[in-house]
C-alpha positions as CSV (number, residue, x, y, z in Angstrom):
1,M,-34.2,28.5,27.2
2,N,-35.4,26.4,30.1
3,H,-35.7,22.7,29.3
4,A,-36.5,19.8,31.5
5,S,-33.9,17.0,31.9
6,D,-33.6,14.5,29.1
7,P,-36.9,12.6,28.9
8,T,-37.1,8.9,29.5
9,P,-37.0,6.6,26.4
10,V,-40.2,6.0,24.6
11,H,-41.3,2.4,24.8
12,P,-42.9,0.4,22.0
13,G,-46.6,0.4,22.1
14,A,-47.0,4.1,22.8
15,G,-50.4,5.5,21.8
16,T,-51.1,7.3,18.6
17,T,-51.7,10.6,20.4
18,Q,-48.2,10.4,21.8
19,D,-46.7,9.5,18.5
20,A,-48.4,12.5,16.8
21,E,-47.0,14.9,19.5
22,N,-43.4,13.7,19.2
23,P,-41.5,14.0,15.9
24,P,-39.7,10.8,14.9
25,T,-36.3,12.3,15.5
26,E,-37.2,13.1,19.1
27,R,-38.3,9.5,19.8
28,V,-35.4,7.7,18.2
29,R,-33.0,6.4,20.9
30,I,-29.4,5.3,20.6
31,S,-28.4,2.4,22.7
32,P,-26.1,3.3,25.5
33,A,-22.7,3.4,23.9
34,K,-19.6,3.0,26.0
35,G,-17.6,6.2,26.1
36,V,-20.3,8.6,24.9
37,G,-20.3,10.4,28.2
38,H,-16.6,10.4,28.4
39,R,-16.3,11.8,24.9
40,L,-18.8,14.5,25.7
41,R,-16.9,15.5,28.9
42,T,-13.6,15.4,27.1
43,L,-14.8,17.7,24.2
44,R,-16.4,20.0,26.7
45,Q,-13.3,20.3,28.8
46,E,-11.1,20.8,25.7
47,R,-13.2,23.9,25.0
48,Q,-13.0,25.0,28.7
49,L,-16.8,24.9,29.1
50,L,-18.6,24.3,32.3
51,Q,-21.5,21.9,32.2
52,R,-23.9,24.8,32.7
53,E,-22.4,26.7,29.8
54,L,-22.7,23.7,27.5
55,A,-26.3,23.1,28.6
56,E,-27.2,26.7,27.9
57,A,-25.5,26.6,24.4
58,A,-27.3,23.3,23.6
59,G,-30.7,24.4,25.0
60,L,-30.7,21.6,27.5
61,S,-30.9,21.4,31.3
62,L,-27.8,21.2,33.5
63,N,-29.2,17.9,34.8
64,A,-29.5,16.4,31.3
65,V,-25.9,17.2,30.5
66,S,-24.7,15.8,33.8
67,L,-26.6,12.5,33.3
68,I,-25.3,12.1,29.7
69,E,-21.7,12.7,30.8
70,R,-22.1,10.0,33.5
71,D,-23.7,7.6,31.0
72,Q,-26.8,7.4,33.1
73,T,-29.2,8.2,30.3
74,S,-29.4,7.5,26.6
75,P,-29.8,10.9,24.7
76,T,-32.0,11.3,21.7
77,V,-30.6,11.9,18.3
78,A,-31.9,15.5,18.5
79,T,-30.1,16.0,21.8
80,L,-26.9,14.7,20.4
81,E,-27.2,17.0,17.4
82,R,-27.7,19.9,19.8
83,L,-24.7,19.0,21.8
84,A,-22.6,18.5,18.7
85,Q,-23.6,21.9,17.3
86,A,-22.8,23.6,20.7
87,L,-19.4,22.0,20.6
88,D,-18.9,22.7,16.9
89,V,-18.1,19.0,16.1
90,P,-19.8,16.4,13.9
91,V,-22.2,14.1,15.8
92,V,-19.9,11.1,15.1
93,A,-17.2,12.8,17.3
94,L,-19.4,12.0,20.3
95,F,-19.0,8.2,19.7
96,S,-15.3,7.7,18.8
97,E,-12.0,8.8,20.0
98,P,-9.9,10.6,17.4
99,A,-7.2,8.4,15.8
100,P,-3.8,9.1,17.4
101,M,-1.6,11.2,15.3
102,T,1.3,9.3,13.8
103,T,4.5,11.2,14.1
104,V,7.2,8.5,13.6
105,I,7.1,5.5,11.3
106,L,9.6,2.7,11.4
107,T,9.7,0.2,8.5
108,R,12.0,-2.8,8.8
109,P,12.9,-4.6,5.6
110,A,10.8,-7.7,6.4
111,D,7.7,-5.6,7.1
112,R,7.7,-3.2,4.1
113,E,4.8,-3.0,1.8
114,R,5.9,-4.4,-1.6
115,V,4.3,-3.9,-4.9
116,A,5.3,-5.9,-7.9
117,I,5.8,-4.0,-11.2
118,H,6.8,-5.1,-14.6
119,Q,10.5,-6.1,-14.3
120,G,10.8,-4.8,-10.7
121,I,9.6,-4.3,-7.2
122,I,8.5,-1.2,-5.3
123,E,9.1,-1.2,-1.5
124,R,7.4,1.6,0.4
125,L,9.5,3.1,3.2
126,G,6.7,4.6,5.2
127,K,3.3,6.1,5.0
128,G,0.6,7.3,7.4
129,L,1.7,10.6,8.7
130,E,-1.1,13.1,9.0
131,G,-1.2,15.4,6.0
132,Q,1.7,13.4,4.4
133,K,3.0,15.1,1.3
134,M,6.3,13.1,0.8
135,E,6.7,9.6,-0.4
136,A,9.9,7.5,-0.2
137,V,10.3,4.1,-1.9
138,E,13.1,1.7,-2.8
139,I,12.9,0.5,-6.4
140,T,14.5,-2.8,-7.6
141,F,15.0,-2.6,-11.4
142,E,15.5,-5.9,-13.2
143,P,17.9,-5.9,-16.2
144,G,16.3,-4.4,-19.2
145,Y,13.6,-2.4,-17.3
146,E,12.4,0.2,-19.8
147,G,10.4,2.4,-17.5
148,S,6.9,3.8,-17.9
149,Q,5.8,4.7,-21.5
150,R,4.4,8.0,-20.3
151,R,6.7,10.5,-18.6
152,Q,5.4,11.8,-15.2
153,V,4.7,15.4,-14.3
154,H,3.6,16.7,-10.9
155,S,4.2,19.4,-8.4
156,G,7.1,19.5,-6.0
157,H,10.5,18.0,-6.1
158,E,11.9,14.5,-6.7
159,L,15.1,12.8,-5.6
160,V,16.7,9.6,-6.9
161,Y,19.7,8.0,-5.3
162,V,21.2,4.8,-6.7
163,T,22.4,2.3,-4.1
164,E,23.2,-0.6,-6.5
165,G,23.9,-1.1,-10.2
166,S,23.1,1.7,-12.6
167,I,20.0,3.3,-14.0
168,W,19.0,6.1,-16.3
169,C,16.6,9.0,-15.6
170,E,15.1,11.2,-18.2
171,V,14.3,14.8,-17.1
172,G,13.1,17.0,-19.8
173,D,15.1,16.4,-23.0
174,R,18.1,15.0,-21.3
175,R,18.9,11.4,-20.1
176,W,21.2,11.1,-17.1
177,E,23.2,7.9,-16.4
178,L,23.5,7.2,-12.7
179,G,25.7,4.7,-10.9
180,P,26.1,3.7,-7.2
181,R,25.9,6.6,-4.8
182,E,25.0,9.1,-7.5
183,S,21.9,11.1,-7.2
184,L,19.6,13.4,-9.2
185,F,17.4,16.1,-7.6
186,F,15.0,17.9,-9.8
187,E,11.8,19.9,-10.3
188,A,9.0,17.3,-10.7
189,R,7.0,19.6,-13.0
190,I,9.6,18.6,-15.7
191,P,8.5,15.4,-17.5
192,H,10.6,12.5,-16.2
193,R,10.9,8.7,-16.1
194,Y,13.3,6.0,-15.1
195,G,14.8,2.8,-16.7
196,N,17.6,0.2,-16.5
197,Q,19.2,-0.9,-19.7
198,D,22.2,-2.4,-18.0
199,G,22.6,-6.2,-17.8
200,T,22.5,-6.3,-14.0
201,R,19.9,-5.6,-11.3
202,A,19.8,-2.1,-9.9
203,R,18.3,-0.5,-6.8
204,A,17.5,3.1,-6.1
205,L,15.9,5.3,-3.4
206,V,13.3,7.6,-4.9
207,V,11.7,10.4,-2.8
208,S,8.9,12.6,-4.0
209,W,7.5,15.7,-2.3
210,E,4.2,17.0,-3.6
211,P,3.0,20.1,-1.6
212,D,-0.1,20.4,-3.8
213,G,-1.1,16.7,-3.8
214,P,-1.9,13.9,-1.5
215,G,1.4,12.1,-2.1
216,G,1.6,8.4,-3.0
217,S,2.0,8.9,-6.7
218,L,5.3,7.1,-7.2
219,Q,3.8,3.8,-8.2
220,S,2.5,5.4,-11.3
221,H,6.1,6.3,-12.3
222,F,7.0,2.6,-12.7
223,S,3.7,1.0,-13.8
């Protein structure tokens, strides 16, 4: 389809005849946004498309695509929709760089996210990986912590490793007593909960892996 280059913006005060000939979506203009042309060029190059090929796929002129990529024109909403459709991306992708993928997370003790619970503290050991399915926390159990009234059940596996003091962990119909450097690794589909009936403070590392869930469920274990 042969189209003229992207038309110039419609200025306020246009006549009623012009208004009737142009659907509102064709007359709406987006203010020049820094990086729109760069994003369009990046997306096009990622798909190994020439400007001419993108123009043909979007039903635009080669000159229009060239001007947009050089940020020398403000495209209409309809034009952006055509470009996005040709690139198989949402329109918003033309306005923002994708967030960088987080592959390594360092959490120092002073910077950890802490959540107060009844008779204890949860310290998160890292979150934010793309598609994260595992959660790791350090739990501080004050003396007499009785655990959640409702036992937890979810997909995946769970690991608890005691670093200080002693705790108990119920898994199914059995209660396990765990001391320093002792651990328990179990199927998380079995009802489970934790507690500390000792007279001293205890700490433990708890790791949960949920392949079928979004992760981040450990706080409910200790609420």
